[in-house]
C-alpha positions in Angstrom: 0.0 0.0 0.0 2.8 2.4 0.8 4.5 1.7 -2.5 1.2 2.2 -4.4 0.6 5.6 -2.7 4.2 6.6 -3.4 3.7 5.8 -7.1 0.4 7.6 -7.3 1.9 10.6 -5.6 4.8 10.7 -8.0 2.3 10.5 -10.9 0.2 13.2 -9.5 3.1 15.6 -9.0 4.3 14.8 -12.5 1.0 16.0 -13.9 0.6 19.0 -11.6 4.2 20.3 -11.8 3.8 22.1 -15.2 0.6 23.8 -14.0 2.5 25.3 -11.0 5.3 26.5 -13.3 2.6 28.1 -15.5 0.9 29.8 -12.6 4.2 31.3 -11.5 4.8 32.6 -15.0 1.3 34.0 -15.1 1.6 35.8 -11.8 5.0 37.3 -12.8 3.4 38.6 -16.0 0.5 40.2 -14.1 2.9 41.9 -11.7 4.8 43.3 -14.7 1.6 44.6 -16.2 1.7 42.0 -19.0 -1.0 39.7 -20.2 1.2 36.7 -20.1 0.7 33.2 -21.5 -1.9 30.7 -20.4 -1.2 28.8 -17.2 -1.3 25.7 -19.4 1.4 26.9 -21.8 4.0 24.6 -20.2 1.8 21.6 -21.1 1.5 22.9 -24.7 5.3 23.3 -24.9 6.0 19.8 -23.5 3.5 18.2 -25.9 5.1 20.0 -28.9 8.6 19.0 -27.8 7.6 15.4 -27.2 6.3 15.2 -30.7 9.7 16.2 -32.2 12.8 14.2 -32.8 16.1 15.1 -31.0 19.1 16.4 -32.9 22.3 15.1 -31.5 25.9 16.1 -32.3 28.0 13.2 -33.6 30.8 14.1 -31.2 28.9 13.4 -28.0 29.2 10.3 -25.9 26.5 8.1 -24.2 26.5 10.6 -21.2 24.8 13.2 -23.3 22.1 10.7 -24.3 21.3 9.2 -20.9 21.6 12.5 -18.8 18.0 13.7 -19.5 16.6 10.3 -18.4 18.6 10.2 -15.2 17.7 13.8 -14.5 14.0 13.0 -15.0 14.1 9.8 -13.1 15.9 11.5 -10.1 13.3 14.2 -9.9 10.4 11.7 -10.2 11.9 9.5 -7.5 12.4 12.5 -5.2 8.7 13.5 -5.8 7.7 10.1 -4.4 9.5 10.7 -1.1 7.7 13.9 -0.1 5.3 13.0 2.8 2.1 14.4 1.4 -0.1 11.5 2.7 1.9 10.5 5.8 2.3 12.8 8.7 2.2 10.3 11.6 5.3 8.4 11.6 5.7 5.7 8.9 8.9 7.3 7.6 7.8 8.0 4.0 11.4 8.7 2.9 14.7 10.0 4.0 15.6 13.7 3.6 19.2 12.9 2.6 18.0 10.4 0.0 15.8 13.1 -1.5 18.5 15.7 -1.6 21.0 13.4 -3.3 18.5 12.1 -5.8 18.2 15.7 -7.0 22.0 16.1 -6.8 22.5 13.0 -9.0 20.4 14.6 -11.7 22.3 17.8 -11.5 25.6 16.0 -11.7 24.7 14.1 -14.9 23.2 17.3 -16.5 26.5 19.1 -15.9 28.5 16.2 -17.3 26.2 16.4 -20.4 26.8 20.1 -20.8 30.6 19.5 -20.8 30.2 16.5 -23.1 28.6 18.6 -25.8 31.8 20.6 -26.2 30.0 23.9 -26.7 31.3 27.1 -25.0 27.9 28.0 -23.6 27.3 24.5 -22.3 30.7 24.4 -20.4 30.0 27.9 -19.1 26.6 26.9 -17.8 27.9 23.7 -16.3 30.7 25.5 -14.5 28.3 28.1 -13.1 25.9 25.4 -12.0 28.6 23.6 -10.0 29.8 26.9 -8.6 26.4 27.5 -7.1 25.7 23.9 -6.2 28.8 23.8 -4.0 27.2 26.5 -1.9 23.5 25.5 -2.2 23.9 22.0 -1.0 25.5 22.9 2.4 22.9 25.6 2.9 20.1 23.1 2.1 21.6 20.5 4.5 22.0 23.1 7.3 18.4 24.2 7.0 17.2 20.6 7.1 19.5 19.8 10.0 17.5 22.3 12.1 14.5 20.0 11.9 16.5 16.7 11.8 18.1 17.5 15.1 14.9 18.4 16.7 13.0 15.3 15.4 16.1 13.1 16.1 15.6 11.4 12.8 16.1 12.1 9.1 12.8 10.3 8.1 10.6 12.8 6.4 7.4 11.3 7.9 8.7 11.7 11.4 10.1 15.2 10.6 6.8 16.4 9.4 5.0 14.8 12.4 7.4 16.5 14.8 7.0 19.9 13.1 3.2 19.6 13.4 3.4 18.9 17.1 6.0 21.5 18.0 5.3 25.1 19.1 6.1 28.0 16.9 9.5 29.5 17.7 12.2 31.9 16.6 14.4 29.0 15.4 11.6 27.9 13.2 11.3 31.3 11.5 15.1 31.4 10.9 15.0 27.9 9.4 12.1 28.8 7.2 13.8 31.9 5.8 17.0 30.0 5.2 15.2 27.2 3.3 13.3 29.8 1.2 16.6 31.3 0.1 17.8 27.8 -0.8 14.5 27.2 -2.7 15.1 30.3 -4.8 18.6 29.2 -5.7 17.8 25.5 -6.2 15.0 26.2 -8.6 17.1 28.7 -10.6 15.0 31.8 -9.8 16.0 35.5 -9.6 18.2 36.8 -8.1 20.4 33.7 -8.5 19.4 32.7 -12.0 16.8 33.8 -14.6 14.8 30.9 -16.0 13.4 33.1 -18.8 16.6 34.3 -20.5 19.0 33.0 -23.1 21.5 35.8 -22.7 24.9 34.2 -22.5 26.2 36.6 -19.8 23.5 35.6 -17.3 22.2 32.1 -18.1 23.1 29.1 -16.0 20.6 26.3 -16.3 19.6 27.4 -19.8 23.3 27.3 -20.8 23.5 23.6 -19.9 20.6 22.5 -22.0 21.2 24.6 -25.2 22.4 21.5 -27.1 19.2 19.6 -26.3 16.1 19.5 -28.5 12.9 17.5 -29.0 12.0 14.7 -26.5 15.2 15.0 -24.5 14.6 18.7 -24.0 11.0 18.0 -22.9 12.2 15.5 -20.3 14.7 18.1 -18.9 12.0 20.9 -18.7 9.5 18.5 -17.2 12.0 17.3 -14.6 12.8 20.9 -13.8 9.1 21.6 -13.1 8.9 18.5 -10.9 12.0 19.5 -9.0 10.5 22.9 -8.4 7.3 21.5 -7.0 9.2 19.1 -4.8 11.1 22.0 -3.2 7.9 24.0 -2.8 6.2 21.0 -1.1 9.2 20.5 1.2 8.8 24.1 2.3 5.0 23.7 2.7 5.0 20.5 4.8 8.0 21.4 6.9 7.5 25.2 7.4 3.8 25.7 6.8 2.5 22.7 8.7 -1.0 24.0 9.6 -3.3 21.4 8.1 -7.0 20.7 7.7 -8.1 17.1 8.6 -10.4 15.4 6.2 -11.3 15.4 2.5 -10.3 19.1 2.1 -6.7 18.5 3.2 -5.4 18.1 -0.4 -7.2 21.3 -1.4 -5.7 23.1 1.5 -2.3 21.7 0.6 -2.7 23.0 -3.0 -3.7 26.5 -1.7 -0.5 26.6 0.3 1.5 25.6 -2.8 -0.2 28.4 -4.7 0.7 30.8 -1.9 4.3 29.8 -2.0 4.2 30.1 -5.8 2.9 33.6 -5.5 5.6 34.6 -3.0 8.2 33.2 -5.5 6.8 35.3 -8.3 6.7 38.4 -6.1 10.3 37.8 -5.0 11.4 37.5 -8.6 9.6 40.6 -9.8 10.8 42.8 -7.0 14.5 41.9 -7.3 17.2 42.0 -10.0 19.5 39.3 -11.3 22.5 39.2 -9.0 26.1 39.1 -10.2 27.5 35.6 -10.1 30.2 36.5 -7.6 27.6 38.0 -5.2 25.7 34.7 -5.0 28.0 33.3 -2.2 27.0 36.2 0.0 23.3 35.6 -0.7 23.6 31.9 0.2 25.8 32.7 3.2 22.8 34.4 4.7 20.9 31.1 4.5 23.8 29.3 6.2 24.0 31.9 8.9 20.2 31.8 9.6 20.4 28.0 9.7 23.2 28.1 12.3 21.3 30.6 14.3 18.2 28.3 14.2 20.4 25.4 15.5 21.8 27.6 18.3 18.3 28.9 19.2 17.0 25.4 19.8 
């Protein structure tokens, strides 16, 4: 039964992830006084790309071919570990397993960007690893705040502990720290701009310039899934107020929309940060996480 629910959850998030990405784009457009595309535009783009063949350079190796599938599989597996249905102790997954499933996909995507041999791909891959070296410690530190309090790294027990714990200053510090990591991990402004192809600023887009067709669709879809996984982690760990009963999933979706709106507002109200200022931005997350650990 646990395996079945896990598979159904992963399938549901796979379907909903493009919608959340489309909603964020729509909110950003409205905040910028633009009409914007439909909230379903991401679905249309994925269908169009899945119907096309991929064009591959003859100089690439097998890494370039398998990287999109590993990236997609890692994001899908991570989505099955988020404890949406379990809050009472069955240990739905391990937080470190989830983090390193996402890291595995990033690692192979960076290898593929280098394997293509293009200048933009290598530049995007180098920038991605430069940021990842700082993002992953910040993410682990923000999670350790809850792990140490729950005395376990099981996501089910962590969420259960958060729901039964009183609101505190350490909790606020950890929530802000994780939100900064969420912005960086999903490639949002001020760390990265997901809507640009300008070579001076692009990071994630630089890594995938050599992809097309179905493989590009898998990467874009996996990116949307990774984004909703990070949003759900923020919701279940730092916005734990829940409604018991049939309306619980609706309430969960409302909280996801609220976080999506906050992300869109944060993107619209800030500018793209210079690459060498990103460490200072992520250092704030590490500092807040350390303060949260001390405040416990």
